[in-house]
N, C-alpha and C positions, 0 to 999 in steps of 0.2 A: 469699099466707099466710094470707089470710082472718082477721085478728085485728082485730077493730074497736078504735078507739082509746077508753078510758074513762079519763078525767082521775080519777086518785088510785089506780087498779088497775093491776095487771100480770096478764095472762092467760098461763099457763104452758104449755108446750108440750103438755101433757095435756089442755089447754082448762080448768084450774082457775083462776076468777078470785080474786085475793088482792088486799088492800089493801097499798099500798105500806108503809105504816107497820106492817105485819106481816110482811113481809118480813126474812130475816136479812141482815144487812150483807154477808155474802160474797154472796149471791143477787144483791143490789142492784149490787154491783161487776161481778158476772158479766154481767149484763142490760145495764148501761151498755156495757160491751166488746163485747157481743153487738149492740146498736144501732148501734155507731159502725162496725161490719163490714158490716152490713147495712141500708143507707139506704132499702133499699126495702120494709122491714118490713111498712109500712101502704099500700103502694101498692096499688092496685085493677087489674084488668083485667075488662073487658066483652066478652063474646062477643057480636057485632051479627048473627050469622047468617051465612049464604054468601051470596057475591057472584055475580051471575047471569052476568055474562061471563067470569070466570076460574075459577069454580067452587071457591074456596075460602074458607075461613072470614075474616071480617073482625073484629078485635078494637079495641077502645078500651083507652086506657090513662090513668090517672089517678094523678101524680105526688104522694104524699102524704109527701114526705121531711119537711115541717115539723112534721108530728106525731111523727116520730121524734125532732127535735129538742126539742120539748116535753116528750116522755116522759123524755129524758136530763135536762132541767132539773127536773122532778119528782123523778127519782131522786135526782139531786146535792142537791137542796134536803132530801131526807129525810136523806141523809149527812151534810149539814151542820149538820141538827138533831140528829144524833148526835154530832156533833164527828168524822165519821169520815173527811172527804173528803180 
């Protein structure tokens, strides 16, 4: 998906970076629901090039689901701060 993790910020689908504290409450709730359904949001895939013997592309994968958990915690903390949890 190519969204870098930035503590305290959320990057929208049109790649606008906003502070979590500036997000509408409904946007925060929708984002939490989205991240719960897309545990691979911050995962990364790397193209390692072509393999010689099989002539196909090789990829490496990095599971960053812990970043999804951190972002959900950040968003929930903001809801708690607003007494909206």
